[in-house]
N, C-alpha and C positions, 0 to 999 in steps of 0.2 A: 504493500500499500504505499509505503514511503517513496517520495519523489516521483509519484505517478502524475503524468501531465495532465490527465483529465480531472483527476481528483484536485490538483492544485489550481486548474483552471476554475472548477466549481467553487472552490474556497474563495479565490480572488474576486470572483463575480459577486460575492455578497459585499465586498468593499465597494465595488462599482455601484452596487443597488443602494445600499443605505448612505453612502457619501452624498447623495443628492439632498437628502434631508439635512444633514448637518451643515453642508455647504450653503445651500440655497436658502433653507428655512431658518435654522437656528442661528447661523452666523451672519447671513447677509440681509435677507428680507424682513424677517420677523422683529429683530431689534430696531431696526429703522421704522418699521410700520408701527410697532408698539410705542416707540418714543413719540412719533408724530401724530399717528391717527387714534390709538387706543387710549394712551395716556394724555398726550399733549404738553404743551410747555408749562401749563399750570400745575402739573403734578396730579396726585390723587391722595385723598385723605384716608389713612388706614390706621385703626385704633387711635384716632385723635391726632395722628401726626401726618403732615403733608409730606409725601415722599416723591422724589423725582423719578422719571422712568429709568435712569441709570442706576440708582440705588435700588429700586424695586427689581430690576433685572438681575442684578448681583444676587439679591436674596432668593429669587426664583431658581436660579442656577444652583445655589448652595442647598436649597431645599430638596430638589430633584436628586442631587448627589447624595444627600444624606439618607434617602429612602433607599437608593441602590446600595448604599453602604451597609444597610440592615439586612438585605436578603440575599446578596450576591454569593457570598461563600456557601450558604446553606443550599442554594439552588445548584451550585457547582458540585457539591459533595453528592446531591441527589443524582445528578446528571452522570457522574462517574460511576456510581454504584449501579445505575440501571441502564448504562449505555444509551442515554437519551440526549445527548448533546445536540444532535441535529433536529430532534423534536422540539427541544426548548428553543433553539435558535429559530426555527420556522414559526413557532408560536408569538415569540416576541416580535419577529419581523413583521407579521401580518397585523398583529395588534398596533404596533408602532405606525405601520403605513395608513391604518384607519384613522388613528388620532391625527396624523400629519394632514391627511385629506380633509379632515373636518376644521382645520384651521382656516379654512375658506369662510366659515361662518362667523368669524371673529370681526365685528364691525367696530365702528368708532364708539368708544366708552365701554366697550365689553371687556373690562379688565379682569373680572373673576372668570369668564369663559376662557379668555386667552391663557391665563394662569394654568388652569385645569387642564386644557388641551396640550399646551406646551410641556408642563410636567409629565404628563402622561406619555407624550411622545418621546421625551427626553429619558424617562425611565426604561421605556422598551428598547430605545436605541442602545443605551448603555447595558442593560440586561442582555440583550442579544449578543452583544460583543464580548460578553464573558465567555460564551460558549463558542463563538466564532474564533476567538483567540485560543481557546483550549485545544483546537484541532491542529495547531501549528506544530507542536513537537511530535504529533503523530503522523503528520503528513510529510514532514521534512527531516532529513538526516542532519546530524550535527553540523556537518560541513556545508549544508545548503540552507540552514535555517535563516541566516541573515538575508541572503538573496531572496528566498521565498517571502519573508516577512516584507521586505522592500517591495517586492513585486505586487503584493497585496495592496500596499499603500498606493503604488503607482496606478494600479487599476482604479483604485478609489478617487484619486486625483483626477483621472482621466474622465471617468464616469461622471463624477461630481462636476467637473468643468463643462462638460457637454450640456448637462441639464441646466446648470447655472446660466450658461451663455443663452439658452433658449429663454429662460426666465428673464434675463437681464434685456434681451431684445424686445420682449413683450412689454416690459415696463418703460423702456426708452422710447418706444413708438407713442406713447401716450403723452398728451400735450398739457392736460389739466391735472392738478393734485388729486382731484376725485377719481379720474381715470387710472392714475398711477397706483392709487390705493387699491382700486379694484384689480389691476393687474398683478399687484404684490399678493393679493389674496389668491388669485388663480394660480400664480407661480408656486406659492406655498403648497396648495392642493396637489399641484402636479408632482411635488416630491413624493408624496404618499403614493400616488399611482406608479411612478418610476420604481420606487422601492419595492413595492409588491410584485410588479412585473418582471424585474431582472432577478429577483429572488428565485424565481421558477428554475433558472440555470443552476443555482446552488442546490436546489432540492434535487435536480436531476443527476448532477455529475459528483457532488460531494459525498463520498461514501464514509460510513462509520462502522468500524469493527464492533460487532454486537457481541459483547461478552458480559451480560448482566450477571449479577451475583444473587444467590438466594438470601432472602431476608433473614437475619438471626432470629433465633427462637423467641426471644423477648419481645420482638415487634410483630410476630405473625397473628396474634389475636386481635390486633388493632385494624380499623378500617386502612385499606391500602394507602390512601393519601396521607392520613395522619401517621402511619408507619413510616413513610418515606420522609416526612417533615422531621419526625423525631430522630430518625437515622441521619438525616442531613445535619441536624443540629449537633448530634453526638460526634459525627465524623469531623464537623468544623472545629469543635473544641479540641479534639484529639489532634487534628492537624496543627491547630494554633500552638499547641504545646511542643509539637515536633519541629515547626518552623523556628520556633524560638531557639532551638539547639543548633540551628544552621547559621552560624555567625555572619558569614559573607552574604548569604542570601538575604538575611534580615537586615544587614546593613544597606544593601542595595535597595531593598523595599522602602527603607527609610529615606535614603537619598532620593529615590524616584518620587516618593510622595511629596518631598520638598520641592524639587525643580519642576515636576509636573504641575505643582500648583501655580508656578509662574507661567508656564507655557499655557495652560488651560485659560488662565485669567486673561492673558494677552489675546489669545484668539477669540475667546468669547465676549470680550468687552470692547474689541476693535471697532466694530461698526457703530456701537452707541457712542463710544468716545469720539469718533469721527463726526457723528450727528450733532451732539449736544456741546461738546467742547470746542471742536474745530470748525463747526457750522458748514461742513462740506455738503455739497449737493448729493442726491441720491445717485446719480450718475457716476460721479467720481468715486463714491464709496463701492459701488457695485463693480466698476472697472477694476479698481485696486484688488478686490477680494478675488475676482476672476483671475487676475495675474498671479495672486498667491497660489492658487490651485495649479495653474499651468507650470509655474516655476517649481512647485514642490513635487512635481512628477520627476523632474531631473534631480532635485535635491535629494530625494529618497534613493535614486540610483547611484548618485555620486557618493553619498555616504555609505552605501552598501560595498561599494568598491574600496573606499577608504577604510572600512572595517576589515576588509581582506588583508590589507597592508598592515595596519597598525592595531587592529582589534576593535571589537565593538565598544568597550569601555572607554579607551582613549578617544575614539571618535565622538562619543556622547560628550565627553569632557571638553573637547573642543568646541562642539556646538553650544554647550552652556556658556562658553566665553562670549560666543556671538550673540547669544540671547541677552547677556548682560548689556552688550552694546545696542541691541534693539530698544530695550526700555529707556536707556539713556537718550538715545536719539529721539524716542517717542516723546520724551519730556519737552523737548525744545522745538518740535515741529509746529507750523502753523498753516501751511499751505496745502493744496491738493497735490502739488508735485512732490512735496516732501513726504506726504503720506503714501504716495505712489512708490517712492524709493523704499520707504519702510517696508511696504508690502512685498517688494523684491527680496529684501534681506530675510524677511520672515519665511517666505516661500522656499528659500534655500535651506534653512535650519530646521523648519517645521518637519518636513518628511523624514529627514534623516534621524532626528531625535526620537520620533515616535516609533519608526520602524526598528531601529536598532535596540531601544529600550524594550520592546516587546521580544525580539528575538534573543537578547541577552539574557532576559528572565527565563525564556522558554529552554535555553540550554542548560540552566542550573536546576530545574525542577524535575521530579519523577514523572516519566511519562504516563504511567499508569493512573496518576492522580491529577492530570493535567487541568481538567475543568475546576477541580477543587482548588488547585494552586492558583489558576487564573481568577477564581473567585476572590481569593486573597489579593492578588495583583489589582483587581478591580476595586477592592476595599480600599487599599492604599491610594489608588488613583482617585477614587471619588471621595475619600476622606480629605485628600488635598484639595479637590474641587470644591468642597464646602467652604473652605477658609479663604482662599484666594478672592473669588467674587464677593463674598460677604465682606472681607476687609476693604476690598475696592469700594463697595457700595457705602461702607461705613465711613471711610475717610471722604468720600465725595460728599456724603450727607453732613458731616460736621465742619467741613472746611469749605465746601462749595466748589472746589476745584479737583477735576479728575487728574491734573497733571502730577499733583503729589501722590496721588494713588498709583499712577503708573510708574513713577520712579522708585516707589517703595518696593516693587516687585524684584528689583535687583537682588535683595537679600535671598530671596528663594533660589536664584540661580548660583550665588556665591556658596552658600551653605551646601546646596546639593553637590556642587563641584567638589567641594572639600570632602564630604562624606564618601563621594564616589571613588575619590583617589585611594581610599583605604580598602576598597573591595578587591579581593584576590579571586579572580574568575576560576582559576584552576582548582583552588582549594573548594570553591562553591560547587564546581561540577563533581569533584570527588565526594563531597558531602551528600549528595543526592542518592548515592549508592547505599548510604546508611539508612535510607528511609524505609 
């Protein structure tokens, strides 16, 4: 099964499918539409406090991440035990695509509906990726894992760019703000249709070795659903104890949690930063984000080759230095041209950092418990995703300036870089044999 071209193609096609949502809706259209049409410049009163769109968007991202943080490892443990990774992946994909399509119905002032649909889509997107990532060490050998991971991201950037270009063209053709808002709603709905349609290729070509285990005796007298949940919690707690004994794997997870916090916040807050702080036009924002996706295709492949020469860990460390430069430059920019340049730099480092972090982790975990361990990977990822946007929103709320919020992100990259320097990947790979 490993290194099978058809299986890898099916796996990569899921990135092609779901990247349309994260690129077009979550990163590009929805933040801008949320700020301008749903919330507006006056903000919205929540629990007696007037909140700006930027602050509320940060809290929404953090809330969705927190919910995933709670259930991802348990689902991973269940999927490993029942050989149901593909089933879970499909379920999350089609539920998420439904929520994404329903974003069309979010009109002006529909703050509550937008929050519910966005968080539902975001949870399904991230939850599905737990099982998607878990296939990586099972479909790629250790010497191919970096390149396969990068290929998946490249597919995602290509698919996301094509769908985003279609949505961008639809918005750009409109002459009035009202028509642009309607085009944005159509564009967001299209991401759900795209996500659902292309996932069919994953369902057809991605194969999973089915080796389900018998339920232990103590769970057999319970309803099957409750038994699997109980087993999942038990397996998660057991894995947490064992992960804690793997020094270098744990150190990498902590480093990843910190630097991914900065990356996630930069990418998820970029559009709303450009809308409210820089006062850029919708066209300027959308063109820049499309550029990020196109450049990221090459960035993922370039960093994959760099990893073959100097290793995944050193390549990620180099990328973190560049990320520090990104937020520093972001603090000083004022014009659309400068935002455009910033987008090019982000595109180069984004794909490489994401692809190599995933494959580096995949090379250090036991193959037979990949979904469970990628559940922990998602926990650390989403735990970090809680605090970055929330911190960004908090700083914006109390200071009134998003510039101070963006420059503060440098600390995440510096601390992550330092911790990553202490990770010994060879010892980490040796430790997994003791699992």
